[in-house]
N, C-alpha and C positions, 0 to 999 in steps of 0.2 A: 854860706847861704843860710838864710833864716826865713821861717814862715810864722805868721801869727794869725790866730783865729779866735773868735769869741765862742767859748764852749757854751755859755749861757749868759743871761743878762748880767753884765758887770764883771764877768770872769773870763780872762783871756789866757790862752795857751800859746807859749812861745817855743818853737822847735828850731834848734840851731844845728846845722850839719857841720861837722868838724873834720873835713877832709876824708881820707880813706884809711882803713886799718890795714894790717898785714895781709889780709885776705882780699883786699880791694873793696870791702863793703863800706858804706858811708855811715860811720858812727854819728850819733846825735845826742844832744843834751835837751831835755824836756823840762820846762818849768811852767808853773801856773801863777798868774798874777791876778790878784783880787783887790778890792778896795782896802781891806785891812793891811795888805802888803804896801800899798801906796802910802797909807797913813804912817806906817812904821818908818818908811824911807824919809818922808817929810819931817818926822820927828828927829831922825838922826841928823839930817841936814841942819835943822834948827840948833841942835846941840853943838855941832861943829862950829857953826857961825857964832855961837855964844862964847866959845872958848877963844883965847887970844890968838890961836893959830888961824882962826877965821879972819883976822885983821891983817895978817901978813901978806904982802904982795906976792903973787905967784912966782915972779922971777927971782925972789929972794928966799923962797921956801927951800929948806935943805932936809936931808935925811935926818940930821940931828934934831931939827924942829919937830919932825913927825914923831921921833922916838921920845922926845921930852913931853910931847902931847900925850902919848901912851902912859907915861909915868904919872902925869897929872890926873888922868882918868882913873888909874889904878889907886892913887893916893886918895882920890875922892870916894873910893868904895865901889867902883864899877868892876863887875866880874869880867873874866876873860872873854866870855861870849859877847858881852856888850861892846867891849873894846874892838873885838874882831868885826862886829857889825858896822860900827862907825868907821873903822879903818877901810872896810870894803867900799863904803860910800865915797870916802875921800879918794881912794885909789881909782874908782870908776870916773870921778869928776876930773882927776888929773889926766887920766887916759884920754878923755875927750879933749882936754886942753892941749895935749900933745898932737892929736889929730888936727886940731884947728891951727896949730903953729904958735900957740901962745907961750909954750915952754918947750924946751928941747928934750926933757926926760921926765919920767914919772918917778919922783922921789919916794912916793908911798910904796911903790913896788919894790924899792931897794931897802926900805926900812925893815928892821927885824921886829917881828911881832912875837914878843915873848909870852910864855905861858907860865902861870904859877901852878904849883902842885895843888890839886884840889882833891880833898878826901871825898870818897863816894858817899852821897847822902844816904842815910839809913832808910829803912822801910818800917812802916807801922806794923805792930803785931796784930794778930786777929783779935785779941782781947781789947786792944785799943780801938780798933775799928768798930767792934760791937758796942763798946762803952759809949763812944761818941754818938752812935746812931740811937742808942737808948735815950741819951740826953736830948738829942734833936727831937725825938718823939714827944718829950715833955714840953717842948716849946711850941711845936706845930706839926700836925700830921704831914703837911707839905714839906717841912724841913727834913723829916725822916726820909721821905721819898726822894728828895733831891740828893741827899747824901748817899742813898742806896744806888741811885742811878750813876752817880759819880764813881762808886766803887765797883759796881757790876758791869756797867757799860763803858767805863773809862771816859765818860764825857766831861768836858771842862765846863766851867760856870756859864760862859757865854752861850754854849750850846744848850745847856739845861734851861737857861732863861728863855730860849726861843722855842721850846717845845709846846706844841698844841695838843689838844685832846685827840685830834685826828691823826697824830703821828704815832699813836699806839694802836696796833691791830693784831689780834690773835697772839699776844705775848711777845710781839716784836716791836721795836722802837725805830722809827725813821729819824735819823739825824741829818738834816739837810740845810741848816742855817744856824746863825749865831747872832745874838743881840749885842751890838757894840755901842760903846759910849763915844760919840763923836766930839762932844765938848761938854763943858760944865758951866754954861752961862748962868749968871745970877745965882750960883751955888747949886743949881739943879742940873742933873745930867740930861743931855739931849741924846735920845736913843734912836737907833735905826736897825732894821733887820737886814743882815748881810750874809754872804756865803760864809761857810766855815773857813778856817785858816788855809786849808789845802783845797778848798772849793769842791770837795768830794761829797757825794751822797752815800750814806752807809746805813744798813739795816742791822740792828743789834738785837740778838735774842735776850730776853730778860728771864730771870729766875721766877719761880712760882710766887714767892713772897712779894717780889717787886710788882708783879702783875696784880696781886691781890691789893696791895697798897694803892695802886693806880685806880683800880675799880672802886674802892671805898671812897677815895678822894673825888673821883669823877662824879659819883652819885650825889655828893654834897655840893660841889662847886661848879660843875660844867654849865649849869644854867646862867651863871653870872659872867661868863666870858670865854673866849676861845683858848686862853693860855692855861697850860697845866699848872703853872705856879703863880697865877695872878687872878685878880678879881676885877672884872671890867674889861673894856676894849683896849686899854693902853698896854704898850710893850712893857715887859718885866725887866727891871734893871738887874744886871749881874751882881751889883753891890748887895742885893738882898741875900744872896747865898753866902757872901762873905760875912755878913752880920750873923746869919744863922750858924755858920761854922764857928765863928769866934765865941758865940754864946754857948754852943754845945760843947766846945772844947773846954771852956771854963767850968761848966757844970760837971763834966765827966772827970775832970782832973788830969787829963792826959797832958803830956809835955807841950808847952806853948810853942815849941819850934815847929810843930806840925802844921802844914798849910792845907787848905781844901784841895789843892792840886795833888797832895800826897795820897789822896784816895785813888786818883788815876794811876799814880806811880805804884801803889800797892796792888791795884788790879792787874797791871801788866806783869809785875814781878812775880806774883803768886801764880798767874796763868802760865808763865814761861817755866817757873820752877816746877810746876806739876806736869810738864812735858807737852804742853800744847804747842802746835807748830807756829813758827814765827809769822807766816802769812795770815793765819787766822787772828793772831793777837794784833798784828799791824792793822788789819781790817777793822777790828773793833775799836782801836784807838783813833782811826782816821788818818794814819800815816800814809802819805802818798807813795812811799817806797818802803818795803820791808827792811832795806838796808839802814834806814833811820832807826827802826826798832832794834836792830842788831847793835847799832852804835850806842844808843841811849841806855839799853838794858843789858849791856855786855856782862855785868856782874851776875844777873839772873841766869844767863846762859851758862856761865861758869859753874854755878851751883847745880844746874840741871845736868851738866856734863858729868859732874862728880857722881850724881845719882845713877846715871846710865852706867858708868864704870863699875859702881858698886853692884848694880843689878846683874850685869854681865859676868862679873867676877863670881857672884853667888851661884850662877848657873853652872859655871865651869869649875867650881870648887872640886878638888880631887877627893875621891871617896876615902883615901887613907888618912885624911886629916880629921 
């Protein structure tokens, strides 16, 4: 049995009850569906149709065809996560085809989804983060503030683009929306304000320096429009922050491999490494479930665990040593 409800405009919550557990209780799976999720699914469907597998008749589709498709995607440079996402769309479509009687079995469910060994992406050093922020300040005061919010609040570029002056109050920042690019007609992005990826509202406490940067920028630019990082009534494109980041990275001389998203990665890794609890970190990042934080930042928890062991060992050190 499943239920669906609209949490708020454009954001739907699906709750599926999956029988009964050992104690007779009804376990359930909860998911949230928002416009960005629908757009991502449509994009994956388009990519599947673009590949030669999309031109094969369903009745002739085999497990080997699906696995060869995986190989083509990997050879084209797609990461395991992208292949898994496309495979999930295909498997769901074939599952529906089985229910309708178009095919007798779901070959995507039988195909082996291989994983390549991926090395854990590194983390920026504190000196690199400070250096790139100094460089951003030389470009624009707004650029410095944007990078600081990414590092302190763990916000992504789409969320930063959607910030209004009214979202900051008493040193806290309300993150309740994201600016998404729906298309790029005539070479120009078409923007819309949408829910965040997980459709959650969160309030994040800022540090004193970030609060001061907002106050200074607000005094100079608030009269020109409602957006914290724009001038005028129009929505702010997330591309602006990508340009700021690229330029600041170049000026600072840090490694070109670092992305703007790595400031969010740095924020979470440092917070976990310093012993902050996973629920607090997950809330700041906007993760719908702390389990996601545990999975993505497992390396940081391992480092924190070592620090705990060293600290407890120090307390229990024998006096005769």
